Backbone as CSV, one residue per row, in Angstrom:
resi,resn,N_x,N_y,N_z,CA_x,CA_y,CA_z,C_x,C_y,C_z
1,UNK,0.845,-1.186,0.000,0.000,0.000,0.000,0.886,1.244,0.000
2,UNK,0.318,2.297,-0.528,1.053,3.552,-0.560,1.011,4.236,0.796
3,UNK,1.980,5.082,1.030,2.056,5.828,2.286,0.866,6.780,2.391
4,UNK,0.178,6.780,3.524,-0.936,7.696,3.770,-2.280,7.175,3.301
5,UNK,-2.343,5.962,2.804,-3.627,5.448,2.320,-4.100,4.305,3.215
6,UNK,-4.320,4.589,4.463,-4.735,3.592,5.434,-6.225,3.284,5.268
7,UNK,-6.532,2.040,4.978,-7.916,1.620,4.809,-8.701,1.805,6.106
8,UNK,-8.104,1.478,7.229,-8.796,1.591,8.510,-9.169,3.042,8.831
9,UNK,-8.251,3.973,8.615,-8.515,5.387,8.907,-9.670,5.896,8.045
10,UNK,-9.660,5.601,6.765,-10.740,6.064,5.892,-12.060,5.370,6.206
11,UNK,-12.008,4.127,6.674,-13.215,3.420,7.086,-13.836,4.108,8.301
12,UNK,-13.023,4.482,9.268,-13.511,5.184,10.462,-14.078,6.554,10.084
13,UNK,-13.372,7.282,9.240,-13.848,8.610,8.814,-15.177,8.498,8.096
14,UNK,-15.308,7.526,7.202,-16.562,7.374,6.455,-17.713,6.951,7.362
15,UNK,-17.413,6.306,8.469,-18.459,5.935,9.418,-18.869,7.078,10.321
16,UNK,-17.957,8.006,10.596,-18.263,9.130,11.487,-19.035,10.247,10.790
17,UNK,-18.777,10.475,9.528,-19.413,11.592,8.811,-20.938,11.500,8.845
18,UNK,-21.549,10.335,8.554,-23.017,10.274,8.628,-23.559,10.465,10.041
19,UNK,-22.772,10.153,11.049,-23.219,10.334,12.431,-23.064,11.777,12.897
20,UNK,-22.033,12.459,12.427,-21.775,13.825,12.871,-22.729,14.832,12.222
21,UNK,-23.199,14.567,11.025,-24.105,15.489,10.348,-25.389,15.740,11.127
22,UNK,-26.158,14.703,11.461,-27.381,14.913,12.261,-27.101,15.494,13.641
23,UNK,-25.977,15.113,14.239,-25.624,15.660,15.547,-25.359,17.161,15.450
24,UNK,-24.626,17.575,14.427,-24.357,19.001,14.231,-25.650,19.767,13.967
25,UNK,-26.563,19.194,13.196,-27.834,19.858,12.912,-28.674,20.001,14.178
26,UNK,-28.635,19.006,15.042,-29.412,19.067,16.284,-28.852,20.096,17.256
27,UNK,-27.531,20.263,17.263,-26.902,21.189,18.191,-26.735,22.590,17.633
28,UNK,-27.044,22.773,16.350,-26.870,24.071,15.702,-27.822,25.096,16.313
29,UNK,-27.405,26.340,16.344,-28.239,27.390,16.946,-29.600,27.457,16.257
30,UNK,-30.558,27.877,16.980,-31.909,27.996,16.437,-32.159,29.450,16.038
31,UNK,-32.562,29.638,14.800,-32.798,30.983,14.269,-33.956,31.676,14.997
32,UNK,-34.896,30.916,15.542,-36.040,31.518,16.220,-35.678,32.067,17.593
33,UNK,-34.484,31.759,18.082,-34.070,32.220,19.400,-33.130,33.411,19.334
34,UNK,-32.954,34.010,18.161,-32.046,35.139,18.005,-32.802,36.459,18.086
35,UNK,-32.087,37.472,18.524,-32.683,38.796,18.671,-33.069,39.363,17.299
36,UNK,-34.075,40.199,17.301,-34.568,40.840,16.086,-34.456,42.348,16.226
37,UNK,-34.726,43.040,15.153,-34.852,44.499,15.178,-35.858,44.888,14.113
38,UNK,-36.301,46.124,14.155,-37.300,46.622,13.212,-36.604,47.386,12.098
39,UNK,-36.964,47.075,10.850,-36.415,47.789,9.702,-36.990,49.206,9.688
40,UNK,-36.147,50.231,9.567,-36.660,51.604,9.538,-37.406,51.934,8.245
41,UNK,-37.205,51.131,7.198,-37.850,51.402,5.923,-39.272,50.884,5.828
42,UNK,-39.516,49.670,6.347,-40.843,49.064,6.187,-41.466,48.601,7.504
43,UNK,-40.767,48.791,8.617,-41.254,48.423,9.951,-41.521,46.933,10.114
44,UNK,-40.776,46.096,9.410,-40.897,44.655,9.575,-39.745,44.149,10.423
45,UNK,-39.953,43.028,11.095,-38.915,42.429,11.928,-37.876,41.750,11.039
46,UNK,-36.601,42.030,11.311,-35.487,41.386,10.617,-34.505,40.889,11.669
47,UNK,-33.669,39.949,11.289,-32.666,39.452,12.226,-31.629,40.537,12.490
48,UNK,-31.057,40.523,13.677,-30.147,41.604,14.064,-28.886,41.648,13.219
49,UNK,-28.490,40.562,12.594,-27.252,40.540,11.809,-27.470,40.800,10.319
50,UNK,-28.720,40.997,9.885,-28.982,41.272,8.469,-28.399,42.621,8.065
51,UNK,-27.756,42.669,6.911,-27.177,43.909,6.404,-28.147,44.650,5.503
52,UNK,-29.199,43.946,5.032,-30.187,44.554,4.155,-31.545,43.921,4.448
53,UNK,-32.581,44.735,4.430,-33.936,44.224,4.625,-34.351,43.496,3.351
54,UNK,-34.769,42.245,3.487,-35.160,41.457,2.329,-36.535,41.861,1.806
55,UNK,-37.276,42.651,2.561,-38.597,43.088,2.130,-38.533,44.359,1.288
56,UNK,-37.838,45.382,1.785,-37.839,46.673,1.087,-36.482,47.053,0.502
57,UNK,-35.409,46.329,0.855,-34.087,46.611,0.301,-33.310,47.693,1.024
58,UNK,-33.776,48.135,2.169,-33.079,49.165,2.938,-31.760,48.614,3.484
59,UNK,-30.674,49.355,3.277,-29.388,48.986,3.879,-29.472,49.236,5.377
60,UNK,-29.038,48.266,6.168,-29.139,48.351,7.618,-27.750,48.414,8.235
61,UNK,-27.565,49.310,9.178,-26.337,49.382,9.967,-26.445,48.371,11.095
62,UNK,-25.299,47.957,11.649,-25.349,47.030,12.778,-26.024,47.735,13.951
63,UNK,-27.005,47.112,14.580,-27.820,47.796,15.598,-27.112,47.978,16.934
64,UNK,-27.561,48.999,17.653,-27.148,49.182,19.041,-27.969,48.215,19.892
65,UNK,-27.515,47.931,21.101,-28.247,47.013,21.979,-29.653,47.510,22.282
66,UNK,-29.851,48.820,22.295,-31.170,49.369,22.607,-32.174,49.140,21.476
67,UNK,-31.697,48.829,20.266,-32.584,48.619,19.123,-33.038,47.171,18.985
68,UNK,-32.474,46.263,19.765,-32.788,44.845,19.633,-34.086,44.496,20.330
69,UNK,-34.786,43.536,19.753,-36.038,43.025,20.303,-35.782,41.590,20.731
70,UNK,-36.260,41.212,21.900,-36.107,39.831,22.344,-36.903,38.915,21.430
71,UNK,-36.417,37.705,21.199,-37.133,36.780,20.313,-38.523,36.472,20.835
72,UNK,-39.468,36.430,19.927,-40.862,36.162,20.254,-41.400,35.197,19.201
73,UNK,-41.897,34.036,19.609,-42.384,33.060,18.628,-43.522,33.579,17.755
74,UNK,-44.235,34.612,18.218,-45.344,35.136,17.426,-44.865,36.014,16.268
75,UNK,-43.599,36.485,16.326,-43.045,37.290,15.245,-42.373,36.350,14.259
76,UNK,-42.808,36.393,13.012,-42.247,35.516,11.989,-41.299,36.304,11.107
77,UNK,-40.161,35.705,10.824,-39.162,36.317,9.954,-39.012,35.412,8.737
78,UNK,-39.027,36.010,7.556,-38.901,35.217,6.332,-37.510,34.587,6.270
79,UNK,-37.465,33.318,5.901,-36.192,32.607,5.793,-35.440,33.082,4.559
80,UNK,-34.131,33.160,4.681,-33.268,33.548,3.556,-32.962,32.304,2.743
81,UNK,-33.122,32.373,1.466,-32.811,31.230,0.600,-31.623,31.526,-0.262
């Protein structure tokens, strides 16, 4: 066999990848638990890290802490695709 081509190592790696994917998805942050803010252009709720409002196209500056809204399940934010 060539140097660096260990069958056992690649077998272990190929077995871990399918297990780590669902685990990472389960532990990934939840978008519904992040702070929001109100767009000054259209008064819709946007995520605090958005640089542009996806509804009206207004460029957004990074918000001050006083501009943030605590997450509320009743407020729906359109998903970015």
